[in-house]
MISEFI-118481 format. One record per residue (C-alpha): x, y, z; residue in three letters. Coordinates in steps of 0.25 Angstrom, whole numbers, plus 5000, padded with zeros to 4 digits. Example, Ala and Ser with C-alpha at 12.3 -4.5 7.8 and 13.67 -1.06 7.14 Angstrom:
504949825031ala;505549965029ser;
***
This chain:
500049995000unk;500650134997unk;500750255006unk;499550335011unk;500150475006unk;498850545011unk;499250525025unk;500450645022unk;499350725015unk;499650875021unk;498951015018unk;499751035005unk;498850894999unk;497450945005unk;497151085008unk;496951115024unk;495851195029unk;495951345029unk;496151425041unk;495151545044unk;495651675049unk;495351645063unk;496251515063unk;497251585057unk;497351695067unk;497251585078unk;498351505072unk;499251635070unk;498851675085unk;499151535090unk;500651525082unk;500951685087unk;500651645101unk;501651525102unk;503151585105unk;504151485099unk;504951515112unk;503751465121unk;503551335125unk;502351285119unk;501451165126unk;500151085123unk;499451085111unk;499751225107unk;501151185106unk;500751075096unk;499951155088unk;501051265087unk;502151165083unk;501251115073unk;500851255067unk;502151335068unk;503251215068unk;502751115059unk;503750975058unk;504150905044unk;502550855043unk;501850875030unk;500850965036unk;501751085035unk;501351225031unk;500951355038unk;500351355052unk;498951385045unk;499051275036unk;499451175047unk;498251225056unk;497451205044unk;497951065043unk;497451025057unk;496051055052unk;496051005039unk;494950925034unk;495850825028unk;496150715038unk;497550685034unk;497950825033unk;497350855048unk;497850715054unk;499350745048unk;499250885054unk;498750845068unk;499850735068unk;500850845066unk;500050935075unk;500250825086unk;501650825086unk;501850665084unk;502750675072unk;503750785076unk;505250745079unk;504850755094unk;503550695094unk;502550715105unk;501550615110unk;500150595106unk;499750595120unk;500350735123unk;499750785110unk;498350745113unk;498450785128unk;498850925123unk;497550935113unk;496750885125unk;497151005133unk;496951105122unk;495651055119unk;495151055133unk;495551195135unk;494751235122unk;493651145127unk;493351195140unk;493851345138unk;494951325148unk;496351375150unk;496951265159unk;498451285165unk;498451135168unk;498351015158unk;496650985158unk;496950855151unk;496950725158unk;497850605153unk;496650525151unk;496050615142unk;497250615132unk;497350455133unk;495750455130unk;495850545118unk;497050455112unk;496250335111unk;495050405105unk;494650335096unk;494950205101unk;494850145086unk;495850235080unk;496950185092unk;496550025087unk;496850065072unk;498150125074unk;498650015082unk;498049895073unk;498949875063unk;498049795055unk;496849865057unk;496449875042unk;496449715041unk;495549715055unk;494149705054unk;493649835058unk;492249905059unk;491850055059unk;491150125070unk;490250235070unk;491650345068unk;492250265056unk;493350215065unk;494050075064unk;493549965075unk;494549865078unk;494649735086unk;495849685092unk;496249555100unk;496649545116unk;498149555112unk;497949675103unk;496749745112unk;496349885109unk;496649935123unk;498249905119unk;498049985108unk;497450105116unk;498550095125unk;499650095115unk;499050215109unk;499250295122unk;500650255124unk;500950275111unk;500350415112unk;501150445123unk;502450425115unk;503050535106unk;503050495092unk;502250365093unk;501050415085unk;501050385070unk;500450475060unk;499550355056unk;499150335071unk;498850485073unk;498050495060unk;497150365065unk;496950435078unk;496850575073unk;495850535063unk;494950455073unk;494950545085unk;493850635086unk;494150665100unk;495550715097unk;494950795085unk;494050865094unk;495250885105unk;496150955094unk;495051045089unk;494951095103unk;496451095104unk;496651185092unk;495551255095unk;496151305108unk;497651315105unk;497151415092unk;496151485100unk;496351475114unk;495651615117unk;494351575111unk;493051565119unk;492151525109unk;491651375112unk;491651345096unk;492951295092unk;493851365081unk;494651265077unk;493951135072unk;494551015064unk;493550955053unk;493750805056unk;493150825070unk;491750825064unk;491950695056unk;491950625070unk;490850575078unk;491250685090unk;490350775097unk;491250895097unk;490551015106unk;490251135098unk;490251205113unk;491251185123unk;490951175138unk;491551275148unk;492051195160unk;492051245174unk;493051185183unk;492751055188unk;493350955199unk;492750835191unk;492650885177unk;494050895170unk;494150955154unk;494450825149unk;493350755156unk;492250875152unk;492850865138unk;492550725136unk;491150725143unk;490750855135unk;490950765122unk;489850675126unk;488850785131unk;487750835122unk;488150965114unk;487251065121unk;487951005134unk;489451055130unk;489251205134unk;489651265147unk;489751175159unk;489351235172unk;489651175185unk;488351175194unk;488751085206unk;490051045212unk;490050965225unk;491451015227unk;491051165226unk;489551155229unk;489551045241unk;488950905241unk;487450935242unk;486550845235unk;485450945235unk;486451055230unk;486850955218unk;485450925215unk;485051075214unk;486351115206unk;485951015194unk;484551015194unk;484051085181unk;485351115175unk;485151065162unk;486250965157unk;487150915168unk;488550855170unk;488750785184unk;490250735187unk;490350645198unk;491650615204unk;491550475212unk;492850455222unk;493450305223unk;494150245234unk;495250205225unk;495550295212unk;495350425207unk;493950485208unk;493050455196unk;492150555189unk;490850515182unk;489650595178unk;488350625170unk;487750715160unk;486350755161unk;485550815150unk;484350885156unk;483950955168unk;483950855181unk;482650865188unk;481750775196unk;480950685187unk;480050555191unk;480850465180unk;482150465174unk;482650575165unk;483750595156unk;484250585142unk;485050515133unk;486150635133unk;486450595148unk;487550535151unk;488650455162unk;490050465161unk;491250425170unk;
***
């Protein structure tokens, strides 16, 4: 079989989307605000190196052209550009784990409109994002997946079966381990994961928006990635405002919000806290009565191990009735 030359397609082969005036101004402000002598950290440093200090990759061009490649509707152009942005192919490559964690950090800053001085991303979130979707990870590590019996799911992804000696859990663990090692993720592995991971697409969109428009107060994202709409993902059109909570971290709040109805992804206001308002059952009932949709979080203290948090989303007003009440939108989570 001949080489697949399409995998090296660049902006020279397929025209990239032109940037509008607002994005060009944001790009110029981003580049001018980064002093070459200043140490850059986080996702901002990845983006600056990609835009201003291109490596010997085929996605060369002006900063505007390179930014346009990130939002190109051509999957190969976008995949190649994102791979270079990740720093996985540089002379001193980074790890995929570090890159994903940096993206998550910036995404949550945009999602919650907060300015964190300390990292707001737990390690479990990075690992969770890395193994989404699981079928893509199985495809990456199955050398003969094309010859195996496959079936398609609703996302059009490949579903595989493995024997006990080649279990799926072993592949997930290997992927997490490889992601922690600099330079261990190949271009092909990246392509499979990137093109199937709608979760990371959403996070990348949020991170790019925060990097380019850090002062924006609008809840509508200014920088979008065209492939997001091609996946079965409920990307919010409105973004909640999160009040400080000892139970609801930004990471958990983001995951919960993805499962809520669209109209519930607005400002979240704390109406009761046992820590602040006391442990009064009557006060609790009064605080949550006729409040509309509610998100209730409970922390369970265990004799051994860390406390667990579980909760529920209630879509309608809570009120006393002679029979059961609720809708299909209500949910429980742990």
